[in-house]
C-alpha positions as semicolon CSV with decimal commas, in nm:
position;residue;x (nm);y (nm);z (nm)
1;M;-2,126;11,109;4,145
2;S;-2,315;10,780;4,107
3;L;-2,682;10,818;4,017
4;L;-2,807;10,468;4,102
5;P;-2,688;10,346;4,444
6;A;-3,041;10,278;4,566
7;Q;-3,143;10,099;4,248
8;T;-2,836;9,881;4,212
9;G;-2,795;9,805;4,582
10;N;-2,483;9,642;4,724
11;H;-2,260;9,522;4,442
12;F;-2,083;9,269;4,663
13;Q;-2,413;9,110;4,760
14;A;-2,545;9,107;4,402
15;F;-2,235;8,973;4,229
16;S;-2,117;8,729;4,494
17;S;-2,442;8,532;4,475
18;F;-2,404;8,176;4,344
19;D;-2,769;8,151;4,238
20;G;-2,660;8,224;3,880
21;W;-2,462;7,899;3,866
22;S;-2,790;7,712;3,812
23;Y;-2,964;7,961;3,581
24;D;-3,078;7,832;3,244
25;R;-2,978;8,048;2,948
26;P;-3,303;8,255;2,930
27;R;-3,284;8,337;3,301
28;L;-2,913;8,422;3,277
29;H;-2,972;8,646;2,974
30;E;-3,250;8,823;3,165
31;W;-3,004;8,896;3,448
32;Q;-2,735;9,016;3,206
33;L;-2,971;9,242;3,013
34;K;-3,106;9,398;3,333
35;W;-2,758;9,482;3,461
36;L;-2,629;9,594;3,123
37;N;-2,916;9,841;3,088
38;L;-2,864;9,965;3,445
39;Q;-2,499;10,016;3,356
40;L;-2,582;10,204;3,036
41;Q;-2,828;10,421;3,227
42;E;-2,560;10,499;3,483
43;I;-2,266;10,573;3,252
44;L;-2,441;10,779;2,983
45;P;-2,397;11,061;2,906
46;G;-2,119;11,117;3,162
47;N;-1,880;10,857;3,023
48;A;-1,721;11,052;2,737
49;F;-1,551;10,750;2,577
50;Y;-1,868;10,545;2,540
51;R;-2,089;10,845;2,467
52;E;-1,874;10,911;2,161
53;K;-1,825;10,544;2,072
54;L;-2,198;10,465;2,094
55;G;-2,295;10,794;1,930
56;T;-2,570;10,868;2,181
57;D;-2,640;11,023;2,521
58;S;-2,880;10,744;2,613
59;L;-2,912;10,378;2,521
60;Q;-3,125;10,084;2,639
61;L;-3,122;9,745;2,468
62;D;-3,432;9,536;2,405
63;S;-3,233;9,212;2,397
64;L;-2,875;9,088;2,424
65;A;-2,881;9,029;2,048
66;D;-2,872;9,409;2,008
67;L;-2,528;9,415;2,169
68;S;-2,368;9,283;1,849
69;A;-2,441;9,619;1,684
70;V;-2,218;9,799;1,935
71;P;-1,857;9,860;1,816
72;I;-1,574;9,652;1,961
73;T;-1,353;9,818;2,225
74;T;-0,977;9,750;2,212
75;K;-0,697;9,808;2,458
76;V;-0,522;10,025;2,200
77;E;-0,821;10,262;2,211
78;L;-0,805;10,285;2,590
79;V;-0,429;10,348;2,586
80;E;-0,462;10,613;2,316
81;S;-0,743;10,779;2,511
82;A;-0,523;10,787;2,821
83;E;-0,227;10,931;2,630
84;A;-0,445;11,208;2,491
85;S;-0,583;11,296;2,836
86;P;-0,410;11,560;3,052
87;D;-0,436;11,340;3,363
88;G;-0,319;11,024;3,188
89;L;-0,652;10,846;3,243
90;S;-0,862;10,692;2,971
91;R;-1,191;10,871;2,911
92;H;-1,383;10,546;2,963
93;H;-1,389;10,635;3,333
94;T;-1,741;10,743;3,417
95;Y;-1,696;10,969;3,722
96;P;-1,473;11,257;3,835
97;A;-1,138;11,138;3,970
98;T;-1,237;11,234;4,324
99;D;-1,512;10,967;4,321
100;Y;-1,256;10,684;4,298
101;S;-1,073;10,518;4,584
102;R;-0,823;10,285;4,411
103;M;-0,573;10,307;4,128
104;H;-0,403;10,013;3,959
105;R;-0,206;9,970;3,640
106;T;-0,193;9,697;3,377
107;S;0,120;9,484;3,371
108;G;0,235;9,615;3,034
109;T;0,323;9,269;2,901
110;T;0,123;9,336;2,583
111;G;0,209;9,705;2,539
112;R;0,213;10,032;2,730
113;P;0,078;10,017;3,088
114;L;-0,271;10,158;3,140
115;M;-0,387;10,321;3,465
116;L;-0,731;10,222;3,592
117;L;-0,942;10,369;3,872
118;D;-1,209;10,190;4,076
119;S;-1,473;10,342;4,300
120;A;-1,569;10,182;4,631
121;Q;-1,871;10,030;4,456
122;D;-1,650;9,896;4,175
123;W;-1,418;9,740;4,431
124;S;-1,713;9,562;4,594
125;W;-1,795;9,426;4,246
126;W;-1,436;9,296;4,216
127;S;-1,459;9,124;4,552
128;G;-1,807;8,987;4,484
129;T;-1,698;8,845;4,149
130;W;-1,385;8,693;4,308
131;Q;-1,608;8,496;4,549
132;H;-1,684;8,260;4,259
133;V;-1,313;8,176;4,234
134;L;-1,292;8,108;4,606
135;R;-1,614;7,905;4,613
136;A;-1,498;7,679;4,328
137;A;-1,158;7,640;4,500
138;E;-1,338;7,540;4,823
139;V;-1,171;7,819;5,019
140;T;-1,353;7,900;5,344
141;A;-1,323;8,136;5,639
142;A;-1,114;7,868;5,812
143;D;-0,832;7,899;5,555
144;R;-0,512;8,098;5,574
145;V;-0,440;8,239;5,228
146;F;-0,081;8,327;5,136
147;L;-0,050;8,581;4,853
148;A;0,290;8,523;4,692
149;F;0,323;8,836;4,483
150;S;0,487;9,176;4,513
151;F;0,178;9,393;4,580
152;G;0,284;9,637;4,309
153;P;0,048;9,849;4,095
154;F;-0,080;9,552;3,891
155;V;-0,421;9,458;4,036
156;G;-0,313;9,093;4,043
157;F;-0,407;8,950;4,378
158;W;-0,498;9,283;4,540
159;S;-0,857;9,194;4,457
160;A;-0,800;8,841;4,588
161;H;-0,679;8,995;4,914
162;Q;-1,004;9,191;4,946
163;A;-1,216;8,891;4,849
164;C;-1,050;8,669;5,110
165;V;-1,097;8,934;5,378
166;D;-1,465;8,968;5,285
167;L;-1,500;8,587;5,298
168;G;-1,356;8,588;5,649
169;A;-1,036;8,399;5,567
170;T;-0,702;8,497;5,719
171;V;-0,489;8,673;5,456
172;I;-0,108;8,656;5,460
173;P;0,070;8,913;5,235
174;G;0,390;8,768;5,092
175;G;0,525;9,079;4,920
176;G;0,874;9,224;4,959
177;L;1,040;8,888;5,027
178;T;1,290;8,668;4,850
179;S;1,166;8,330;4,735
180;L;1,346;8,155;5,020
181;A;1,202;8,401;5,273
182;R;0,855;8,335;5,131
183;L;0,902;7,963;5,179
184;E;1,009;8,017;5,540
185;F;0,707;8,243;5,595
186;L;0,481;7,978;5,441
187;K;0,615;7,724;5,692
188;S;0,574;7,949;5,997
189;S;0,233;8,093;5,901
190;S;0,056;7,757;5,859
191;A;-0,097;7,873;5,531
192;S;-0,342;7,636;5,363
193;V;-0,392;7,820;5,031
194;V;-0,137;7,992;4,803
195;C;-0,212;8,246;4,528
196;C;0,057;8,304;4,264
197;T;0,139;8,264;3,896
198;P;0,200;7,910;3,763
199;S;0,561;7,999;3,683
200;Y;0,623;8,121;4,035
201;A;0,470;7,807;4,187
202;L;0,723;7,608;3,984
203;H;1,006;7,844;4,079
204;L;0,925;7,813;4,449
205;A;0,932;7,435;4,404
206;E;1,277;7,467;4,243
207;V;1,406;7,682;4,532
208;A;1,253;7,446;4,789
209;A;1,425;7,147;4,631
210;S;1,761;7,324;4,634
211;E;1,718;7,415;5,002
212;G;1,595;7,074;5,112
213;I;1,244;7,200;5,194
214;S;0,958;6,953;5,141
215;L;0,662;7,147;5,005
216;T;0,430;6,850;5,050
217;E;0,480;6,877;5,428
218;L;0,366;7,242;5,447
219;G;-0,004;7,160;5,454
220;I;-0,098;7,362;5,144
221;R;-0,419;7,217;4,999
222;R;-0,501;7,466;4,718
223;I;-0,292;7,676;4,481
224;I;-0,492;7,940;4,292
225;V;-0,297;8,045;3,984
226;A;-0,347;8,331;3,740
227;G;-0,156;8,556;3,503
228;E;-0,060;8,276;3,262
229;A;-0,223;7,981;3,093
230;G;-0,043;7,719;3,305
231;G;-0,335;7,641;3,536
232;S;-0,517;7,474;3,248
233;V;-0,210;7,322;3,081
234;P;-0,213;6,957;3,198
235;A;0,165;6,910;3,221
236;V;0,216;7,236;3,412
237;R;-0,075;7,168;3,644
238;Q;0,045;6,814;3,718
239;R;0,398;6,933;3,786
240;I;0,277;7,196;4,036
241;E;0,043;6,952;4,209
242;A;0,314;6,688;4,238
243;A;0,565;6,935;4,384
244;W;0,325;7,088;4,636
245;G;0,092;6,799;4,718
246;A;-0,197;7,042;4,656
247;K;-0,473;7,089;4,402
248;V;-0,439;7,368;4,143
249;V;-0,732;7,597;4,063
250;D;-0,709;7,816;3,753
251;H;-0,830;8,177;3,740
252;S;-0,819;8,443;3,472
253;G;-0,872;8,818;3,472
254;A;-0,726;9,151;3,366
255;T;-0,695;9,492;3,529
256;E;-0,901;9,665;3,260
257;I;-1,166;9,390;3,252
258;G;-1,199;9,228;3,594
259;P;-1,174;8,875;3,741
260;W;-1,367;8,701;3,466
261;G;-1,284;8,328;3,492
262;F;-1,261;8,049;3,748
263;G;-1,173;7,680;3,738
264;W;-1,204;7,373;3,959
265;P;-0,964;7,165;4,170
266;D;-1,047;6,843;3,983
267;R;-1,022;6,948;3,617
268;I;-0,855;7,185;3,373
269;G;-1,058;7,465;3,215
270;L;-1,235;7,787;3,311
271;H;-1,590;7,911;3,351
272;V;-1,668;8,267;3,244
273;T;-1,841;8,432;3,542
274;E;-2,149;8,520;3,341
275;T;-2,329;8,707;3,617
276;S;-2,053;8,971;3,596
277;F;-1,964;8,946;3,227
278;I;-2,135;8,894;2,892
279;A;-1,921;8,672;2,672
280;E;-1,904;8,664;2,292
281;L;-1,688;8,443;2,071
282;L;-1,555;8,594;1,749
283;P;-1,349;8,434;1,467
284;I;-0,970;8,475;1,478
285;E;-0,824;8,613;1,158
286;G;-0,563;8,380;1,013
287;S;-0,660;8,077;1,223
288;E;-0,733;7,755;1,036
289;D;-0,900;7,608;1,346
290;D;-1,272;7,692;1,335
291;T;-1,317;7,590;1,699
292;L;-1,073;7,857;1,818
293;K;-1,231;8,197;1,892
294;Q;-1,136;8,531;2,040
295;L;-1,308;8,599;2,371
296;V;-1,493;8,932;2,379
297;L;-1,626;9,047;2,717
298;T;-1,866;9,313;2,842
299;S;-1,836;9,387;3,214
300;I;-2,164;9,443;3,399
301;G;-2,139;9,605;3,740
302;R;-1,810;9,794;3,717
303;F;-1,982;10,124;3,646
304;G;-1,679;10,345;3,716
305;A;-1,461;10,189;3,442
306;P;-1,681;9,971;3,221
307;V;-1,570;9,785;2,911
308;I;-1,830;9,706;2,646
309;R;-1,755;9,439;2,385
310;Y;-1,388;9,440;2,484
311;A;-1,154;9,233;2,266
312;T;-0,958;9,046;2,533
313;G;-0,701;8,907;2,289
314;D;-0,750;8,565;2,449
315;A;-0,794;8,265;2,219
316;V;-1,037;8,007;2,360
317;R;-1,258;7,711;2,280
318;A;-1,600;7,711;2,442
319;N;-1,909;7,504;2,510
320;L;-2,205;7,495;2,746
321;P;-2,179;7,243;3,032
322;S;-2,422;6,951;3,022
323;D;-2,383;6,875;3,392
324;G;-2,197;6,987;3,704
325;P;-2,271;7,251;3,966
326;C;-2,227;7,551;3,733
327;Q;-2,388;7,622;3,397
328;F;-2,174;7,922;3,302
329;L;-1,994;7,914;2,966
330;W;-1,709;7,660;2,986
331;L;-1,365;7,694;2,829
332;P;-1,231;7,335;2,842
333;D;-0,871;7,439;2,766
334;G;-0,879;7,761;2,967
335;V;-0,704;8,038;2,774
336;V;-0,524;7,867;2,486
337;G;-0,308;8,172;2,418
338;R;-0,300;8,532;2,309
339;V;-0,433;8,606;1,962
340;D;-0,138;8,838;1,898
341;N;0,106;8,564;2,009
342;M;-0,028;8,300;1,773
343;V;0,235;8,186;1,525
344;T;0,154;7,975;1,222
345;I;0,444;7,740;1,157
346;R;0,404;7,546;0,833
347;G;0,025;7,553;0,867
348;V;0,013;7,473;1,242
349;N;-0,123;7,733;1,488
350;V;0,120;7,750;1,781
351;F;0,064;7,941;2,107
352;P;0,296;7,981;2,408
353;S;0,070;7,740;2,597
354;S;0,118;7,480;2,322
355;I;0,493;7,486;2,380
356;D;0,456;7,498;2,759
357;A;0,232;7,192;2,759
358;I;0,502;6,989;2,585
359;V;0,817;7,123;2,752
360;R;0,667;7,069;3,099
361;Q;0,628;6,699;3,023
362;V;1,006;6,677;3,070
363;P;1,080;6,745;3,439
364;E;1,455;6,774;3,375
365;V;1,395;7,113;3,207
366;D;1,412;7,376;3,482
367;E;1,343;7,677;3,260
368;Y;1,321;7,762;2,891
369;R;1,283;8,046;2,643
370;V;1,122;8,062;2,300
371;R;1,257;8,273;2,016
372;V;1,010;8,364;1,739
373;F;1,170;8,493;1,420
374;R;1,118;8,511;1,047
375;R;1,330;8,328;0,788
376;E;1,268;8,396;0,419
377;H;0,918;8,536;0,489
378;L;0,819;8,233;0,701
379;D;0,768;8,229;1,080
380;E;0,999;8,000;1,277
381;L;1,052;7,898;1,641
382;E;1,362;7,806;1,836
383;I;1,374;7,696;2,200
384;Y;1,653;7,738;2,454
385;A;1,626;7,500;2,752
386;E;1,817;7,468;3,076
387;A;1,898;7,102;3,015
388;D;2,172;6,891;2,862
389;D;2,180;6,797;2,494
390;L;2,018;6,461;2,556
391;I;1,718;6,619;2,728
392;C;1,697;6,890;2,462
393;G;1,674;6,614;2,204
394;K;1,393;6,452;2,404
395;V;1,197;6,779;2,402
396;Q;1,258;6,818;2,030
397;K;1,115;6,471;1,963
398;L;0,805;6,546;2,172
399;L;0,748;6,866;1,975
400;A;0,776;6,670;1,650
401;V;0,531;6,403;1,765
402;Q;0,271;6,626;1,932
403;L;0,284;6,932;1,705
404;G;0,409;6,766;1,387
405;L;0,684;7,029;1,363
406;R;1,062;7,016;1,370
407;I;1,164;7,287;1,618
408;N;1,527;7,322;1,721
409;V;1,586;7,294;2,098
410;A;1,924;7,428;2,213
411;H;2,105;7,395;2,546
412;S;2,131;7,689;2,791
413;P;2,344;7,673;3,110
414;A;2,162;7,603;3,437
415;G;2,034;7,921;3,601
416;S;2,103;8,136;3,295
417;L;1,739;8,212;3,205
418;P;1,535;8,465;3,406
419;R;1,276;8,374;3,670
420;S;0,991;8,595;3,787
421;E;0,722;8,602;4,055
422;G;0,493;8,762;3,797
423;K;0,411;8,662;3,443
424;A;0,699;8,470;3,293
425;R;0,831;8,626;2,973
426;R;0,948;8,319;2,788
427;W;0,805;8,417;2,449
428;H;1,041;8,653;2,264
429;D;0,901;8,765;1,932
430;E;1,175;8,918;1,717
431;R;0,929;8,980;1,435
432;K;0,794;9,280;1,629
433;S;1,131;9,441;1,697
């Protein structure tokens, strides 16, 4: 049972406030420290995972600088904790299972799926934090928001659904439909905003073209994308915007962390929502690029399933904005890639987003797949593209010019590579098999 409802108040009201956008760093750090200490007061000693990890029944920090002394939390630890638990839940959950109202599960794209519970208060924190995404995207109560995903156990746009309802917008669930049926529903529902993955936005454009449907005539003005790095990859973003006649807004989050990042309709990149998360930037082992860091996040406000100094696995570059409406930490390239997906090819750090940014410059490529393998102790890449040999050669030349690497690009028959409404799985790493 929660100990602090009166002290913490309404989480939606607290975390949906946009006042923090204009905070200077001292004021922001004051907010973060206050909420972090409230969270520590709430979760200890009941949260067995963090009681053992922190080695204490009680902890209050004098400054945010003290946070660096706290051990890093990894997803492997949470998964192992869940596997060792009789009910299959990680011990980083603070309350008895009966105090929670929602269960979701991670997508499993980076390993075994992890079940997560959220209390009603946690869910209000999710929705409040999502309001920053909607505000930056200029979504209002007058919009009709179409959620083009399956509504499975992955939290995905479930939290977006709640956030749009709380904003007062009309929400249109697009689950359980074929891509063509979704397009027909989009036409008949007069939707003005679409939420989906970048890959699925491109796939819907491909289906629309084959069926003679003009997406630019549907009246969609915003496409909020998440689940992949495409929203901040210029070529992908431009291709989606051209196909739909709408502006793309990037967003990033994770089931075990929360909805931590939001972008803008007029630029690539992401802000970290620093009124709900404390961000740290740590060196990436093996990277020769000193500007590239691993993003480490501490959630503040999700008391039922907190993560403290959580290694996201996301590789980013960061700076503090000098102007603009929001002063939160800025990631000008969004999420560059996953640390565990980084491949060093002849001294060049290559991420899936690096390849995507180049391949998507060639509109004749409908879909592609990347094979990562090892030859004589050296990492290598090979790309299979749904395009003819001439176009494959064009992609190969672009890779050579922009990455400085010779990467073989081979032809695959049209329609032979898989499509998905969720995260596209184009990156096949044979080194891990």
